[in-house]
C-alpha positions, 0 to 999 in steps of 0.5 A: 853668714854666708849664702849657705847658711842664709838658704839653710835659715830661709828653708827653716822659715818655709818648713816651720822649722823655726818661727819668724821671731827666732829668725828674726833675731839672727837676722839683725846682726847680718849686716854688722855687729857694732863692738864699740870700737869695731862694726864687724861686716857680717854682710861683705861675704853674701856681697864680695864672696870673701869674709872681711878680711882683718888687718892686724898692724895697729891693733891691740890684741883685744881687739883682734881676738874680739873681732877675730872671734865674732867673725869665726862664729859666720865664716871660716878661711878668714884672713888675718893679714901683716899678723905676727906670732903675738898675734896669731897667739892672741887670735889662737887663743879664742879662734883654735882653729887657726893657722899662721903662715909666718913668711906670709904674716897670715893668720888663716882663722878656721881654715877649710879645704877649697877647690882651687881653679885656674892659674895664677903665677906668682912672680918674684925678683929675689929672695928678699921679694918673698915676704910681699910675695908671699902673702900675696901667694897665700891670699890666692890659695885661701880664696880658692885658685890655683898658685904656680911660685916662680920665685927669684927671677930677677932681671940681674939674672934675666935667664932665671925668667926664661927658664919659667916661660913655660909655667909664665905662659899657662897663667891667666894672670901674674903677680909679680913682685920687685924692689929696687928698679922694679923693672921685673914688672915691664919684662913679664908684662913683655912675655906674656898675654895675660894681665900683670899686676905689679907690686912694688916692694921696699926692697933696696938701697937708700935711692930706692926710697922704700919702693918709690923708685919701684913704684914709679917704675911700674906706674910709668911700665912700657909694656901695655897690661901691667897695672900696680898695687901700692908698695909691700901690697902683697894681699891686694895683688893676691886679692885683685888675681884671685878676681881675675882667675875666676873671671877667666875661669867662668867661676862665681866669687859669691858661691 
């Protein structure tokens, strides 16, 4: 139950359209509902402005269907991350109104139009990094942010990045995904005045250690204003960028 539905319920009680007993029954499941295998958090939208996000990897199809169906009864624009096509098809069995972003591996359950505000620059080094940066981009767009994609801008051909400086300078926050040695985050951090969220990816040859090399490089960045999320954590970067962008434009995330 989001703020709008709660206000409507309270208005019905105030006007006498709904009795206290009925309202109490509806509010009983407001904090969460215990499904036995999961405690589905309906209150998160009121606390954080975003419904609970479903992490799909490791969950059975039965559990995905159960959680998705319950959340869809209360919310729209629900994100299900790290979803393969099988997970999407399982979710769609119980919530037909769902769409799949295959590159980002994200299912949006009950997608609805949302006003997109501000400006977030989504930057990635190479095309192999696109799945991670797309996870960030789709997350940010569903949460109501305008996104500018700047892909294949790695430092091996730095002129490609410099050609995009005009778009970078307009951003309230930049998300930068890179594997290998992860140098792109430092370069972008040295160009812009906005916060930079660095996302190390697991792309690279053996000595990249599955993204650890890029992670350490980004953590040791000499550019001020660079913060770092975990390896391949596009969702976390997109969510954090959403918070920064909404602060920049003065948007209440709880609306």
